[in-house]
N, C-alpha and C positions, 0 to 999 in steps of 0.2 A: 642717521649719519649720511649723507649725499656726498659722493665722492664723483664729480663728472668723467666721463668717459672720457674727454680732452686727456686728462693729467697719463692716462696710462696710452695715449698716443692713438685710437680708433675713435672710430663711430661708434657711434648708438650700433646694439647689438640688436639682434633681431628675435622675435618671438621662439625659444627650442631649441636656441647657442648653446653650448655647454662648454662652460667657460671651468678652471679647475687655481684656485685659489684658501685663500684662510686668512685671519684674521686673528693678533694676537696680541699679547701684554702682557709689559713687565715691570711691577710694579717696586721702587726703591719702599722695603718698610723693616723700620728698627724694630717696632714691636713683635715681632714674627720672628729676628732673627735673621734674617736677610729677603733676599727678590721671591718672589713671588710671579711667576710664569705662567699664563694658563693660554690658551690659543684651543679656535674653533676647532679643527683638524687632530686628527687623532697622528698626532706629531710622534716621534722618538728620542729625536736628544737635541736637536738645533729648530729653531724657525725654518730655517732655509730646506727643507726636504718635499722640494716640488712632486718627487713621485708618493708622498703622504695627501697634498694636498682633496679638500673635498672636492666634489663635483658643484657648482653651481648652477641650477639651467635658471635660463630670461626668460621673461616672461613680457607680454607685451604690456601691461600695464601696472603701475606701482600699487604699493600696497596706498591706502589714506589714511591718514595719523590715526582713526579710531581704531581701524584696520594692526595697522602696527603696534597698536600697545593693549589689545587684545591678544595679536601674537605673543606678542613678549612676555604679558604675564601668564598664557602659557606653557609656553617654554620656563617660564621661572619658579612656576607653582612647584615641583618639586624641593627644588631648593627653597625657597621659603617656609616650605614645611619645615624641615629643616631646623631651619633656625628661628621657628618660632617654636617647635619643640623644645631644643634648648632656651630659647628664653623660659618658657613654663617653669622649666627645671628650676632651672638658678632665680624664678622666681619664688615659687618653695622654697627651695635653699632658703632662700632671703627672709621669709617669714617666719623658718626656725629663729634663724640669729635673730634678726629685731626682736622676740620675746625674750631670750637670753639677755640680749645687748639693753634694753630697758631697766633690768635690773642695778646697771652700768651708771644709767644718763643721773645718780644723784651723786654719786661718786664724785667728790670735791677730784680725785687722780684720774680717771677714766670716763667722766661725765662727758666733757668738750668730744673728744676721741668717739664716745658710746655716740653720741645725736648726729654727725656727722658719716658714723657710718649707718646706723637706720636710715639718715635721708636719701645714701646711696642707692641701698634695698630697698626701701620707697620708692626710689625713679625706676630701680627697675621693674616694680610692680605697677608703674602705670603705666609703663610702655607696653608688659603683658595685658593688660585691663585694656589699653587699647591697641591688642595686636591684629586685631582683624584691618583695622585700617591706619597701621602703623604702618610708615615707610621702611623700607628694607636697612638703610642705611643708616638709619636711629637704632634699629632693633641691634644689626651688627657692633656700631657705638656700644649700647650697654651690654652686650656680652664681653666689646674686648678685657674691659679687669674683672670680671668676677673673680676669675682663679686667687689674683691677690686681695678683691675683696672678699673674698671667702677667710682667706687665711687672714687677715687681719681681725677679721669679727671672730675668727677661731682664736688668735692669741688675746685676743683683748678682753674677752672674756673668760678665760682662765685666769689669765694673769687678775684680773676683775676679781673670781672665785679663791685662789691662793691669796691673793692681800684681806681679804677678808674674814680665811679662816686664821690667817698666822693675827692679824686686829682681835682676834676673839680670844 
C-alpha cells in the first residue's frame, strides 16, 4: 500500500524522522458473530489513541517489492505456522471421519450426504497436502467450516449406525 505524503498535508520526511501512527481494520463478519478489530499499535480500547501509537522511523529508500514480500513472509510466519497446525489437525480429524463415512455411502438414506461430507474432508486434506505453497486465504477458508463439518459428520455417522442397528 502506498499513501502519498500530500494526503497528510506534508512533504516527504527526511531519513531518520520519527512519526507516530497506526494501521487499523474493522472487518464486519457474520460468521464470527460480529466485528473483528485489529491494529498494528497496542491500543487499549479504541482506534484513536495517539498516546499509544507506534513509532515509525523514516528511511531514505523504500523497500523493493521483493524485499517487501520477504519482510511480509517473515512477519506472518508465526501466524502461518499456527494456521497450518490447525489445518493439519483438521485433516487428521477428517481422515477418521472419512473412514467412518465410507460405510454410509452405499446406504440409500445416508449415502448422498456421506459422499458430500467425504468430498469436503478430502478438500481439506488436499489443501493440507499442499500446505507449503497454499495461499493463507485458502487455508483460513478451509478452516472456517471445520467445526460444523465435524458436527455433521459425527451426527451422520451415528444416525447411520443407529439406523443400521434398528434395521437388523
